[in-house]
C-alpha positions as CSV (number, residue, x, y, z in Angstrom):
1,X,144.9,93.0,49.1
2,X,143.0,95.1,51.7
3,X,143.1,98.9,51.4
4,X,144.5,100.9,54.3
5,X,141.8,102.9,56.0
6,X,143.3,105.6,58.3
7,X,142.0,105.9,61.8
8,X,141.0,109.3,63.1
9,X,140.6,110.3,66.7
10,X,138.6,113.3,67.7
11,X,139.6,115.5,70.7
12,X,138.5,118.9,71.9
13,X,140.3,121.7,70.1
14,X,142.8,123.4,72.5
15,X,144.2,126.8,72.0
16,X,147.5,125.1,71.0
17,X,145.7,123.2,68.2
18,X,144.0,126.4,67.1
19,X,147.3,128.3,67.0
20,X,148.8,125.5,64.9
21,X,145.7,125.5,62.6
22,X,146.2,129.2,62.0
23,X,149.8,128.5,60.8
24,X,148.6,126.2,58.0
25,X,149.1,127.6,54.5
26,X,147.4,126.2,51.4
27,X,148.4,126.6,47.8
28,X,146.3,128.8,45.5
29,X,143.4,128.7,44.9
30,X,142.9,126.8,48.2
31,X,144.6,129.6,50.1
32,X,141.3,131.2,50.8
33,X,140.8,128.4,53.4
34,X,143.6,129.8,55.6
35,X,142.8,131.4,59.0
36,X,144.0,134.7,60.2
37,X,146.4,135.2,63.2
38,X,145.2,133.2,66.2
39,X,146.0,136.0,68.7
40,X,143.9,138.4,66.7
41,X,141.0,135.8,66.6
42,X,141.3,135.5,70.4
43,X,141.3,139.3,70.8
44,X,138.2,139.6,68.5
45,X,136.5,136.6,70.0
46,X,135.9,135.2,66.5
47,X,135.4,131.5,65.6
48,X,137.7,129.2,67.6
49,X,139.4,132.3,69.0
50,X,136.4,132.4,71.4
51,X,136.9,129.6,74.0
52,X,133.2,129.0,74.3
53,X,132.6,128.6,70.6
54,X,135.8,126.5,70.3
55,X,134.6,124.1,73.1
56,X,131.1,123.8,71.7
57,X,131.7,123.6,68.0
58,X,135.3,122.7,67.1
59,X,137.2,119.4,67.3
60,X,140.7,118.5,66.4
61,X,141.3,115.4,64.3
62,X,144.4,113.3,65.1
63,X,145.9,110.6,62.9
64,X,147.1,107.1,63.9
65,X,150.3,108.6,65.4
66,X,148.4,111.2,67.4
67,X,149.4,114.1,65.1
68,X,146.9,116.9,64.3
69,X,145.8,116.1,60.8
70,X,142.7,118.2,60.5
71,X,139.8,119.9,62.3
72,X,136.1,120.2,62.0
73,X,133.5,122.6,63.0
74,X,130.2,121.0,64.0
75,X,127.9,124.0,63.6
76,X,124.4,123.4,65.1
77,X,121.4,124.5,63.1
78,X,117.7,123.5,63.8
79,X,117.7,119.7,63.1
80,X,121.0,120.0,61.2
81,X,124.7,119.8,62.0
82,X,126.6,121.7,59.4
83,X,130.2,120.5,59.0
84,X,133.2,122.7,58.4
85,X,136.2,120.5,57.4
86,X,139.9,121.1,57.0
87,X,142.9,118.8,56.4
88,X,146.4,119.9,57.1
89,X,147.8,121.2,53.8
90,X,150.5,118.5,53.4
91,X,147.7,115.9,53.6
92,X,145.5,117.4,50.8
93,X,145.4,115.7,47.5
94,X,146.7,112.4,48.9
95,X,143.5,110.4,48.9
96,X,142.5,110.9,52.5
97,X,139.6,113.3,51.9
98,X,136.7,110.7,51.6
99,X,137.8,108.8,54.7
100,X,138.3,112.0,56.6
101,X,134.9,113.4,55.6
102,X,133.1,110.1,56.4
103,X,134.8,109.9,59.8
104,X,133.8,113.5,60.7
105,X,130.2,112.9,59.4
106,X,129.9,109.8,61.6
107,X,131.3,111.6,64.6
108,X,128.7,114.4,64.0
109,X,126.0,111.7,63.7
110,X,127.2,110.1,67.0
111,X,127.0,113.5,68.8
112,X,123.6,114.5,67.3
113,X,121.9,111.3,66.1
114,X,118.7,113.0,65.1
115,X,120.3,115.7,63.0
116,X,120.8,115.8,59.3
117,X,124.5,116.2,58.5
118,X,125.4,118.6,55.7
119,X,128.2,120.8,54.5
120,X,128.8,123.6,52.0
121,X,131.4,123.5,49.3
122,X,132.5,126.0,46.7
123,X,131.3,124.8,43.3
124,X,134.8,125.1,41.8
125,X,136.3,122.8,44.4
126,X,136.0,119.7,42.3
127,X,138.6,117.7,44.4
128,X,136.6,118.2,47.6
129,X,133.3,117.5,45.8
130,X,134.6,114.1,44.6
131,X,135.9,113.3,48.1
132,X,132.6,114.2,49.7
133,X,130.6,112.1,47.1
134,X,132.9,109.1,47.8
135,X,132.2,109.7,51.6
136,X,128.4,109.4,51.1
137,X,127.4,113.0,50.6
138,X,125.1,114.1,47.8
139,X,124.2,117.6,46.4
140,X,120.9,119.0,47.4
141,X,121.1,122.6,46.4
142,X,123.3,125.2,44.8
143,X,123.2,128.9,45.7
144,X,125.2,132.1,46.0
145,X,126.2,133.5,49.4
146,X,128.5,136.1,50.6
147,X,132.1,135.2,51.7
148,X,134.9,137.4,53.1
149,X,136.1,137.8,49.5
150,X,132.6,138.6,48.0
151,X,129.7,136.5,46.6
152,X,130.5,132.9,45.7
153,X,128.5,129.9,44.5
154,X,128.2,126.9,46.8
155,X,126.7,123.4,46.7
156,X,125.0,122.1,49.8
157,X,125.7,118.4,50.3
158,X,123.9,116.1,52.7
159,X,125.4,113.0,54.2
160,X,123.4,109.9,53.4
161,X,125.7,107.0,54.1
162,X,124.1,103.7,54.8
163,X,123.3,103.1,58.5
């Protein structure tokens, strides 16, 4: 029996996608991944509220039926593309994480073939860590950095799937 592998399609993030993303609500302790009001983000010019940042760094991920299932930020650093990933809350914990992370990593690799692909994950988020490991990421560092809610410990994970 072959296992179903979802197909993901990547499209530019529109303001409509961004507004939908801001409506997503996660259960605690994952609620810290929620976004603030989109109109406020637009007014402040923060993250995907800024049309230029949205166009350069953010993509919407659509599922087989063309529904928005997630998003990614492809943040450019020197020789590195750092991923920010988010699945729609009703899709979390359903076994999609590894395929989703791998698909986004491969899209980032396609867009910046010479870059290392990495991400940061809170050390307590064991569900995400397992998904990222299944997707081909491995831990390279652990450190504390500031977040909107104070200092937190993160793992840096680098994508190393076979070419």
